[in-house]
C-alpha positions in Angstrom: -25.4 6.3 67.7 -25.8 10.0 67.2 -28.7 11.3 65.2 -26.3 12.6 62.5 -24.6 9.2 62.2 -28.0 7.4 62.0 -29.2 9.8 59.3 -26.0 9.2 57.2 -26.5 5.5 57.6 -30.1 5.6 56.4 -29.1 7.8 53.4 -26.2 5.5 52.5 -28.5 2.4 52.7 -31.3 4.0 50.7 -29.0 5.4 47.9 -29.4 3.6 44.6 -26.8 0.9 44.3 -24.8 0.7 41.1 -25.7 -2.5 39.2 -22.6 -4.5 38.3 -21.9 -4.5 34.6 -23.5 -7.5 33.0 -21.4 -9.3 30.5 -23.1 -9.6 27.1 -24.5 -13.0 26.4 -22.4 -15.4 24.3 -24.2 -16.5 21.1 -24.9 -20.2 20.9 -22.6 -20.6 17.9 -19.6 -19.0 19.7 -17.3 -19.5 22.7 -15.7 -17.0 25.0 -12.0 -17.8 25.2 -9.2 -16.4 27.3 -5.9 -17.1 25.6 -2.3 -16.2 26.3 0.0 -15.5 23.4 2.4 -13.2 21.6 0.9 -10.2 19.8 2.2 -9.2 16.4 0.1 -6.8 14.4 -3.5 -8.0 14.5 -2.4 -11.7 15.1 -2.1 -13.5 18.4 0.0 -16.7 18.4 -1.2 -18.7 21.4 1.6 -20.2 23.5 1.9 -24.0 23.3 1.7 -24.6 27.1 -1.7 -24.8 28.7 -2.3 -22.1 31.4 -5.1 -23.9 33.4 -5.5 -21.0 35.8 -6.3 -18.5 33.0 -7.4 -20.3 29.8 -11.0 -21.3 29.5 -12.7 -23.7 27.1 -10.9 -25.9 24.5 -7.1 -26.0 24.3 -5.9 -23.7 21.5 -2.1 -23.9 22.1 0.0 -23.1 19.0 -3.0 -21.7 17.0 -3.1 -18.2 15.6 -6.0 -15.8 16.0 -6.8 -12.7 13.9 -8.0 -10.1 16.3 -11.0 -8.0 15.6 -12.1 -5.3 18.1 -13.7 -2.0 18.7 -11.6 1.2 18.7 -10.9 1.3 22.4 -9.6 -2.3 22.5 -7.7 -1.7 19.2 -5.8 1.1 20.7 -4.8 -1.1 23.6 -3.7 -3.8 21.1 -1.5 -1.3 19.4 0.2 -0.4 22.7 0.8 -4.1 23.5 2.7 -5.0 20.2 5.4 -7.6 20.7 4.3 -8.4 24.2 3.0 -11.6 25.8 -0.7 -10.8 26.4 -3.8 -12.3 27.8 -6.8 -11.8 25.4 -10.5 -12.5 26.0 -12.9 -12.6 23.2 -15.5 -14.5 21.2 -14.7 -17.2 18.6 -17.1 -19.2 16.4 -17.3 -22.8 17.6 -17.0 -24.1 14.1 -13.6 -22.4 13.7 -12.3 -24.6 16.6 -13.9 -27.8 15.3 -11.3 -30.1 13.7 -13.9 -32.6 12.6 -14.3 -31.1 9.1 -17.7 -30.4 7.7 -20.8 -32.4 6.7 -22.4 -32.0 3.3 -25.6 -33.9 3.3 -24.8 -37.4 4.6 -21.1 -37.2 3.6 -18.5 -36.0 6.2 -15.4 -34.3 4.8 -12.5 -34.9 7.1 -10.5 -32.0 8.6 -7.8 -31.5 11.1 -5.0 -29.2 11.7 -3.2 -28.3 8.5 0.3 -29.8 8.2 3.2 -28.7 6.0 5.8 -30.8 4.4 9.4 -30.4 5.5 10.4 -28.6 2.3 7.6 -25.9 2.3 6.6 -23.1 4.6 3.0 -23.2 5.9 0.7 -20.6 4.6 0.3 -17.9 7.3 -3.5 -17.8 6.5 -3.9 -21.5 7.3 -5.7 -22.2 10.6 -6.1 -18.6 11.5 -9.2 -18.1 13.6 -11.0 -14.7 14.0 -11.5 -13.6 17.6 -13.7 -10.7 18.5 -11.7 -9.2 21.3 -13.4 -7.7 24.4 -10.3 -7.3 26.7 -6.5 -7.4 26.5 -4.0 -7.4 29.3 -0.2 -7.5 29.2 1.5 -10.5 30.9 5.1 -9.8 29.9 6.9 -7.1 28.0 8.6 -9.7 25.8 7.7 -12.8 23.8 11.2 -14.1 23.6 11.5 -17.7 24.6 7.8 -18.3 24.0 
């Protein structure tokens, strides 16, 4: 090894290494989810089929998420309108809990809202807020989803 090569090797090894970006900690009352769905406005409608290679945590197929995000991610959401996207973000655990709620010693039952055959469901029913950290396009169209 030439002296110049040895010096370059020593300099390369002694240079400060960039620390990998650490992911922020997930609060105890929340879950980090990765969900695939169709994006319309600030709402993501999760597809009904489970994508085991991508989705993490509980199954959320068919649910809708209102997407909250910082400016940089909001701009990306605007560019992905009408597309099939993969979204990663934080959701409150209680928003995914279908058990209802407990008041004192009494449990009030819950579950997924259901609509009769003659009425349209309220779009605000069962919409969960997701604080989005990343979005990625999976397909340029949501047709057939």
